[in-house]
C-alpha positions as CSV (number, residue, x, y, z in Angstrom):
1,X,0.0,0.0,0.0
2,X,1.3,3.4,-1.0
3,X,1.5,5.9,1.9
4,X,1.2,9.7,1.4
5,X,3.2,11.7,3.9
6,X,3.6,15.4,4.5
7,X,6.6,17.0,6.1
8,X,8.5,20.3,6.1
9,X,10.8,20.9,3.2
10,X,14.5,21.1,3.7
11,X,16.7,23.9,2.2
12,X,18.8,21.2,0.4
13,X,15.7,20.3,-1.6
14,X,15.5,23.6,-3.5
15,X,16.5,22.3,-6.9
16,X,14.1,19.3,-6.7
17,X,11.2,21.6,-5.6
18,X,11.9,24.0,-8.5
19,X,11.9,21.1,-10.9
20,X,8.4,20.0,-9.6
21,X,7.1,23.6,-9.9
22,X,8.4,24.0,-13.4
23,X,7.0,20.6,-14.6
24,X,3.7,21.4,-13.0
25,X,3.5,24.9,-14.7
26,X,4.3,23.3,-18.0
27,X,1.1,21.1,-17.8
28,X,-0.9,24.2,-18.8
29,X,0.8,24.3,-22.2
30,X,2.6,27.6,-21.8
31,X,5.4,28.2,-24.3
32,X,9.0,28.5,-23.4
33,X,9.0,32.3,-23.8
34,X,6.3,32.6,-21.2
35,X,7.9,30.0,-18.9
36,X,11.2,32.0,-19.0
37,X,9.3,35.0,-17.6
38,X,7.8,33.1,-14.7
39,X,10.5,30.6,-13.6
40,X,12.4,33.1,-11.5
41,X,9.2,33.7,-9.5
42,X,8.7,30.1,-8.5
43,X,12.4,29.1,-8.1
44,X,13.0,27.6,-4.6
45,X,16.1,28.6,-2.8
46,X,17.5,27.4,0.5
47,X,16.8,30.9,1.9
48,X,13.1,31.0,0.8
49,X,12.6,27.5,2.1
50,X,14.1,28.4,5.5
51,X,12.0,31.6,5.8
52,X,8.6,30.3,4.8
53,X,6.4,27.4,5.8
54,X,7.3,25.0,2.9
55,X,5.8,21.6,2.9
56,X,6.2,18.6,0.7
57,X,4.0,15.6,-0.1
58,X,5.8,12.3,-0.5
59,X,4.8,8.9,-1.7
60,X,7.2,6.1,-0.8
61,X,9.9,8.7,-0.2
62,X,9.5,10.4,-3.5
63,X,8.5,14.1,-3.4
64,X,5.4,14.6,-5.6
65,X,4.1,18.0,-4.5
66,X,5.1,21.2,-2.7
67,X,3.3,24.1,-1.0
68,X,4.6,27.3,0.5
69,X,2.9,29.7,3.0
70,X,4.3,33.2,3.5
71,X,3.2,34.5,6.9
72,X,3.8,38.1,7.7
73,X,2.1,39.8,10.7
74,X,-1.6,39.6,9.9
75,X,-1.3,38.2,6.4
76,X,-1.0,34.6,5.2
77,X,-0.5,33.9,1.5
78,X,-0.2,30.6,-0.3
79,X,2.9,31.5,-2.2
80,X,3.5,28.3,-4.1
81,X,1.4,25.2,-4.8
82,X,2.7,22.6,-7.2
83,X,1.9,19.0,-8.0
84,X,4.2,16.9,-10.2
85,X,2.4,16.1,-13.5
86,X,2.5,12.3,-12.7
87,X,0.4,13.0,-9.6
88,X,-2.1,15.5,-10.9
89,X,-5.7,14.1,-10.7
90,X,-4.8,11.6,-8.0
91,X,-6.2,13.6,-5.0
92,X,-2.7,14.5,-3.7
93,X,-3.2,18.2,-4.5
94,X,-6.5,18.2,-2.5
95,X,-4.8,16.5,0.4
96,X,-1.8,18.8,0.3
97,X,-4.0,21.9,0.2
98,X,-6.0,20.6,3.2
99,X,-2.8,20.0,5.1
100,X,-1.5,23.5,4.2
101,X,-4.7,25.2,5.1
102,X,-4.6,23.4,8.5
103,X,-1.1,24.8,9.1
104,X,-2.4,28.3,8.4
105,X,-5.3,27.7,10.7
106,X,-3.0,26.5,13.5
107,X,-1.0,29.7,13.0
108,X,-4.2,31.7,13.7
109,X,-5.5,32.5,10.2
110,X,-9.1,32.1,9.0
111,X,-8.2,32.7,5.4
112,X,-5.2,32.5,3.1
113,X,-4.7,34.7,0.0
114,X,-3.9,32.9,-3.2
115,X,-2.7,34.5,-6.4
116,X,-3.7,31.8,-8.8
117,X,-2.8,30.7,-12.3
118,X,-6.1,31.3,-14.2
119,X,-6.2,27.6,-15.0
120,X,-6.0,26.6,-11.3
121,X,-8.7,29.0,-10.1
122,X,-11.4,26.4,-10.1
123,X,-9.3,24.2,-7.8
124,X,-9.3,26.9,-5.1
125,X,-13.0,27.8,-5.7
126,X,-13.9,24.2,-4.8
127,X,-12.3,24.8,-1.4
128,X,-14.7,27.7,-0.8
129,X,-12.3,30.4,-2.2
130,X,-13.8,33.6,-3.5
131,X,-12.2,35.9,-6.0
132,X,-11.3,39.2,-4.4
133,X,-9.4,40.9,-7.2
134,X,-6.8,40.6,-9.9
135,X,-3.0,41.0,-9.9
136,X,-1.0,42.1,-12.9
137,X,1.5,39.5,-14.1
138,X,3.8,39.0,-17.0
139,X,3.6,39.4,-19.9
140,X,2.1,42.9,-19.7
141,X,-1.7,42.7,-19.9
142,X,-1.9,39.3,-18.2
143,X,-3.9,39.3,-14.9
144,X,-4.1,36.6,-12.3
145,X,-7.1,36.0,-10.1
146,X,-6.6,36.7,-6.4
147,X,-8.6,34.6,-4.1
148,X,-9.4,34.4,-0.4
149,X,-9.6,30.7,0.7
150,X,-10.9,29.7,4.1
151,X,-8.5,27.7,6.2
152,X,-11.3,25.4,7.3
153,X,-13.2,24.8,4.1
154,X,-16.5,22.9,4.1
155,X,-15.8,20.1,1.6
156,X,-18.7,17.9,2.5
């Protein structure tokens, strides 16, 4: 039986987590020119792993997904959320988001802010997220939905 496990990420995993993020983003069919604009924004470094709440999902010791919360004073943002393409559609993303939202709840937050890829907005809406705005992105003229997602969603 395959066991899904969640744990904090380690700074020495930065390259592996960046590879997962890049592979996940590519599943939306973006071309390499677009990808080159965005990769710096979702590149994991030992420093940003050490200064954020970064979690990984593992199956049989293999890392298959990663999430990152950035907590600052009264704000909590889901900074990164990536599932390796081989694990998309398996429920791992749902379980990792539930785990990540629980971490935010234990830190005292009722909601997290998510700046979502337009293709992933529906995923967050299923968790009770509501769109609260748009944020400008690259290339110029591209906007990303900004959502407020409850840390204790009703997923009945």
